C-alpha positions in Angstrom: -8.4 13.8 -31.9 -11.9 13.4 -30.3 -12.0 9.3 -30.7 -8.1 9.6 -29.6 -8.8 11.6 -26.7 -12.1 9.3 -25.8 -9.7 5.9 -26.1 -7.2 7.3 -23.9 -9.9 8.8 -21.3 -11.5 5.4 -21.5 -8.3 3.0 -20.5 -7.9 5.8 -17.6 -11.3 4.7 -16.4 -10.7 1.1 -17.0 -7.8 1.7 -15.1 -9.8 3.5 -12.5 -12.2 0.5 -11.9 -8.5 -1.7 -11.9 -7.1 0.0 -8.5 -10.5 0.1 -7.6 -10.9 -3.6 -7.2 -7.6 -3.7 -5.6 -9.7 -3.2 -2.1 -11.3 -6.2 -2.4 -8.4 -7.8 -2.8 -6.6 -6.0 0.1 -10.3 -7.3 2.3 -9.6 -10.8 1.1 -6.2 -10.6 2.0 -6.0 -9.7 5.3 -9.3 -11.5 6.2 -8.0 -14.6 4.9 -4.7 -14.2 6.7 -6.2 -12.9 10.2 -8.2 -15.4 12.9 -11.9 -16.3 11.9 -13.2 -14.6 15.4 -11.1 -11.0 14.1 -13.2 -11.5 9.7 -15.7 -8.9 10.9 -13.8 -6.5 12.1 -10.9 -6.7 9.1 -14.1 -6.3 6.8 -15.5 -3.4 8.5 -12.4 -1.2 8.4 -11.8 -2.1 4.7 -15.3 -1.1 4.1 -14.9 2.5 5.9 -11.1 2.8 4.6 -12.1 3.2 0.9 -14.9 6.3 1.9 -12.7 7.6 4.3 -10.4 8.4 1.1 -12.4 9.2 -1.6 -14.0 11.5 0.9 -11.0 13.4 2.5 -9.2 13.5 -0.8 -12.5 15.1 -2.7 -12.7 17.8 0.3 -9.0 18.6 0.3 -6.5 15.8 -0.6 -6.6 16.7 -4.0 -6.0 20.2 -3.8 -3.0 19.1 -2.0 -1.1 17.1 -4.2 -2.0 19.3 -6.9 -2.3 22.2 -6.0 -0.6 24.1 -8.9 2.1 25.8 -11.0 2.5 28.3 -8.1 3.8 25.8 -5.4 6.6 24.1 -7.8 9.8 23.0 -6.2 7.8 23.6 -2.6 7.1 21.5 0.4 3.4 22.4 0.4 0.7 23.5 -1.6 -3.0 24.4 -1.0 -5.5 25.5 -3.9 -8.4 25.1 -1.9 -11.5 22.8 -0.2 -13.7 20.9 -2.4 -13.7 20.0 -6.2 -14.2 22.8 -9.0 -14.5 22.2 -12.9 -11.9 23.8 -14.8 -12.0 25.1 -18.5 -11.7 22.6 -20.6 -12.7 20.1 -17.9 -14.2 17.2 -19.6 -12.4 18.1 -23.3 -8.4 17.9 -24.1 -8.6 21.8 -22.8 -7.6 20.4 -18.9 -5.3 17.6 -20.1 -4.7 15.5 -23.9 -5.7 12.4 -22.3 -8.4 12.5 -19.4 -10.7 15.0 -18.0 -10.5 16.9 -14.7 -13.2 14.0 -13.2 -10.6 11.0 -14.8 -7.9 12.6 -13.3 -9.3 13.1 -9.8 -11.2 9.3 -9.1 -7.9 7.9 -10.7 -6.4 9.8 -7.8 -8.5 9.1 -5.5 -8.2 5.2 -5.9 -4.7 5.7 -4.7 -5.1 7.7 -1.5 -6.7 5.1 0.7 -4.2 2.3 0.0 -1.6 3.5 2.5 -4.4 2.9 5.3 -4.8 -0.2 3.8 -1.7 -1.3 4.2 -1.7 -0.3 7.6 -5.3 -2.2 8.9 -3.2 -5.6 8.0 0.1 -5.0 9.7 -2.5 -3.6 13.2 -4.8 -6.2 12.8 -6.3 -8.6 15.5 -5.9 -5.6 18.5 -6.2 -2.0 17.9 -9.6 -0.2 18.4 -11.3 0.5 16.1 -12.6 3.8 16.5 -8.7 4.7 17.4 -7.7 3.3 13.9 -10.3 5.2 11.7 -8.9 8.7 13.4 -5.9 7.8 12.4 -6.9 6.9 8.8 -8.8 10.5 8.3 -5.6 12.3 10.0 -3.1 10.1 7.9 -5.4 9.8 4.1 -6.1 13.2 4.5 -3.2 15.2 5.0 0.5 13.1 4.8 -0.4 11.3 1.8 -1.5 14.0 -0.2 1.7 16.4 1.1 4.0 13.0 0.0 2.5 12.9 -3.3 2.5 16.5 -3.7 6.4 16.2 -3.2 6.7 14.0 -6.7 3.6 14.2 -8.7 2.3 17.7 -8.0 5.8 19.1 -8.9 7.3 19.8 -5.7 10.9 19.9 -4.0 11.3 15.6 -4.7 10.2 16.5 -8.5 12.8 19.6 -8.3 16.4 18.0 -7.7 18.6 18.7 -9.7 18.1 14.5 -11.5 14.6 14.5 -10.4 13.7 11.8 -7.5 11.8 9.2 -9.9 8.5 7.1 -8.8 6.2 5.9 -11.5 3.3 4.5 -10.1 4.3 4.5 -6.2 6.4 2.2 -4.5 7.4 4.9 -2.3 4.4 7.8 -2.7 2.3 5.2 -1.9 3.8 1.7 -0.4 5.9 3.1 1.7 3.9 5.6 2.8 2.1 2.6 4.4 4.5 1.0 5.4 6.1 3.6 7.8 2.9 4.0 8.9 2.1 0.0 9.6 5.5 0.2 11.1 5.1 2.8 14.0 1.5 1.3 14.7 3.3 -2.3 15.4 5.3 -0.7 17.7 3.6 1.0 19.9 0.6 -1.6 19.7 3.0 -4.3 20.6 2.3 -8.0 20.0 -0.5 -9.7 19.5 -1.8 -12.0 23.1 0.4 -15.3 22.9 2.9 -14.3 20.0 5.6 -14.1 21.9 5.4 -16.7 24.6 8.5 -17.9 26.9 11.2 -16.0 24.5 9.5 -18.3 21.7 7.6 -17.4 18.5 4.5 -19.1 18.4 2.9 -18.7 14.8 -1.0 -17.8 14.8 -2.0 -19.2 11.5 -4.4 -17.4 9.3 -8.2 -19.0 8.8 -8.5 -19.4 5.2 -5.9 -20.0 2.8 -8.4 -19.7 0.3 -9.6 -16.1 1.1 -6.1 -15.0 0.8 -5.2 -16.8 -2.7 -8.2 -14.9 -3.8 -6.9 -11.4 -2.1 -3.6 -11.7 -4.2 -4.7 -12.8 -7.2 -7.3 -9.9 -7.0 -4.0 -7.6 -6.4 -1.9 -8.7 -9.0 -5.4 -8.7 -11.3 -5.7 -4.8 -10.1 -2.3 -4.2 -10.3 -2.4 -3.6 -13.8 -4.6 -0.5 -13.9 -2.6 1.0 -10.5 0.6 0.4 -12.6 -1.3 0.2 -16.4 -3.0 3.7 -15.8 0.0 5.0 -14.2 1.1 5.8 -18.1 -1.3 8.8 -17.9 -2.9 7.4 -21.6 -3.4 4.6 -23.6 -0.2 4.8 -25.4 0.1 1.1 -27.1 3.6 0.8 -26.4 4.4 1.9 -23.2 1.2 0.4 -21.7 2.5 -2.9 -22.9 5.5 -2.4 -21.4 4.2 -1.8 -18.3 1.9 -5.2 -18.1 5.4 -7.4 -19.3 7.2 -5.5 -16.6 4.8 -5.7 -13.7 3.7 -9.4 -14.7 7.8 -10.6 -15.3 8.1 -9.0 -11.6 5.0 -10.6 -9.3 6.3 -13.9 -11.2 10.1 -13.7 -10.5 8.9 -12.5 -6.9 7.1 -15.7 -5.9 10.3 -17.6 -7.0 12.3 -15.9 -4.9 9.8 -16.3 -2.2 9.6 -19.6 -2.8 13.3 -20.6 -2.8 14.2 -18.4 0.3 11.5 -19.9 2.3 12.4 -23.2 1.6 16.3 -22.2 2.3 15.3 -20.2 5.4 12.4 -22.1 7.0 12.7 -24.9 5.1 8.9 -24.8 4.1 7.1 -24.6 0.8 4.9 -21.7 3.0 1.8 -20.7 0.7 1.9 -17.1 2.5 5.5 -16.8 1.6 5.2 -17.3 -2.1 1.6 -14.8 -1.9 3.5 -11.9 0.0 6.4 -13.0 -2.6 4.5 -12.0 -5.8 3.1 -8.3 -4.2 6.8 -7.8 -3.2 7.7 -8.3 -6.7 4.7 -6.0 -7.6 5.8 -3.4 -5.1 9.2 -3.7 -6.5 8.7 -2.5 -10.0 6.0 0.0 -9.1 8.6 2.5 -9.3 10.6 2.1 -12.1 7.9 0.1 -14.7 8.1 2.1 -17.4 11.7 2.2 -17.5 13.1 -2.0 -16.8 13.6 -3.7 -19.9 12.7 -7.7 -19.7 15.5 -9.1 -17.3 15.5 -5.8 -14.7 12.2 -6.8 -14.5 13.0 -10.3 -13.0 15.9 -9.4 -11.0 13.8 -6.6 -9.5 11.6 -9.4 -8.4 13.6 -12.4 -7.4 15.1 -9.7 -4.9 12.2 -8.7 -3.8 10.6 -12.2 -3.1 13.3 -13.0 -1.2 14.0 -9.8 0.8 9.8 -10.4 1.8 10.8 -13.7 3.4 14.1 -12.2 4.6 11.9 -9.6 6.1 9.4 -11.4 7.4 11.7 -12.9 9.7 13.8 -10.4 10.6 10.8 -8.9 12.0 10.0 -11.3 13.8 12.8 -11.7 15.7 12.8 -8.0 16.7 9.2 -9.3 18.2 7.5 -6.5 15.7 4.1 -8.6 14.9 2.6 -8.1 11.5 0.2 -10.4 10.9 -0.5 -10.0 7.4 3.5 -9.2 6.6 2.5 -5.7 5.1 5.7 -4.0 6.4 7.8 -6.6 4.6 5.8 -5.9 1.6 5.4 -2.7 1.0 8.0 -1.1 3.2 11.2 -3.6 2.8 9.9 -3.8 -1.4 8.7 -0.3 -1.6 11.8 0.7 -0.6 14.3 -1.8 -2.6 12.0 -0.9 -5.9 12.6 2.9 -5.7 16.7 2.4 -5.2 16.1 0.1 -8.2 15.2 2.7 -10.6 18.9 4.1 -9.9 20.5 0.5 -10.2 18.6 -0.8 -13.1 16.4 0.3 -16.5 17.2 3.4 -18.5 17.6 6.0 -15.5 20.6 4.4 -14.0 23.1 6.2 -12.6 24.5 7.5 -9.4 23.3 10.8 -9.8 19.8 8.9 -9.7 20.7 7.0 -7.1 21.6 9.8 -4.7 17.7 11.3 -5.4 16.5 8.0 -5.3 18.1 7.5 -1.9 16.5 11.7 -0.8 13.3 10.4 -1.6 13.2 7.4 -0.1 14.4 9.1 3.3 12.2 12.4 3.1 9.5 10.2 2.8 10.4 7.8 5.4 11.3 10.7 8.1 8.1 12.4 7.4 5.9 9.4 7.5 7.6 7.6 10.6 7.6 10.7 12.3 4.0 11.9 11.4 2.1 8.7 12.1 4.1 7.7 15.2 2.8 11.0 16.2 -0.9 10.2 16.0 -0.3 6.6 17.0 1.2 8.4 20.2 -1.6 11.2 20.8 -4.6 8.3 20.3 -3.1 6.1 22.9 -2.7 9.0 25.2 -6.1 10.3 24.6 -8.4 7.1 23.1 -6.5 4.3 23.9 -5.1 2.5 20.8 -5.7 -1.3 22.1 -8.3 -3.4 22.9 -8.3 -5.0 26.4 -6.9 -8.4 26.8 -10.4 -10.3 27.3 -11.5 -8.3 24.3 -8.7 -9.7 22.1 -9.4 -12.9 23.4 -12.8 -13.2 22.8 -12.2 -11.7 18.6 -12.9 -8.0 18.0 -16.0 -9.2 15.7 -17.3 -9.6 19.5 -15.7 -6.4 21.2 -16.3 -4.0 18.6 -19.4 -5.2 16.2 -21.0 -8.2 18.2 -21.5 -10.2 15.8 -19.4 -13.1 14.2 -18.7 -13.6 10.5 -19.2 -17.7 10.8 -22.3 -17.3 13.3 -23.2 -21.4 12.5 -19.4 -22.7 12.9 -17.7 -20.2 15.8 -19.5 -19.7 18.9 -16.8 -19.4 21.1 -13.3 -18.0 21.0 -10.6 -19.6 19.4 -7.6 -20.9 21.1 -4.5 -18.4 21.4 -2.0 -19.2 23.5 -2.0 -17.9 27.0 
């Protein structure tokens, strides 16, 4: 039995490392899809989001998200500050598959992802200090509260037909997506993006960075979804790997075909986001789907990414990396798909999925809108036009990522 416990725990630690690598993927993707004059700013945000997420989760987030049986079926619970070693913390006395410390670290890696999603959507014009304050509040409180509703035994888990979200299409990805939408609405578009009624593209400076970022994220997703089995169960982990892989592949093809029809281009950024859309889409039900289900979910997610990017642009909602399209739109789709496909498909499950989507959406959008509004009225949330044109690397950090080849601000539309 000790050998089995060690095997399960080892897989959970490996999955934790894979999820950690996803943060490098986010940093690379966001850097590649934005202008070189903002590279240091993008990297700085990604380098601080993870530490903020880990520390706030250790101080109180873990005990909000998993407050214990006393708060089963409720909206909020709190087991106290800090981390403590419960009885049997390092043995099967805590859990038959992993130790208390492995449990904390795996869950903590998820916590910062929500703010990382927001980082890309508000890139190139948000004040750094305001963003960091937002991150502390949103990751420290909003994410673990919503996580508790399902994964901590809260009211969504207590529905007659329990809301289902295997690895976080809603609990992680749409939590970030709703906040990204609120931030983009209050910030406004980047300088020159919408000019004289026309949509002016502001291309990212490195497609290789963006591509490497997406493949790092795909690689890390095997830990994100595979680790959410919460054991090294060979059959279930293998199934999750297959559904995750096929959904990502189908997402790429769905985006490719839709981009050819809608924007009439073999657009690399659409295919890259299509891969991510497929991954987000399958995350809610990766353990419940068959091969055909996973492919359909991925194809639809890939198509939705392209349509959503075009839609948000027409609505003058400027999202430099397509984070809202990938994480919010495909997160909602993937969560709803649990009631439409796979082993849980039923009318009752669809209703429960809608309850979860709406509950999380209303709460997260309202909270993030309030946080951004208060920050806008106090610290301010947008840099000056001069700082934006020159680049946030100089305005916020007094340095450049490429000092030898980028000695002047990049051209922007005026």
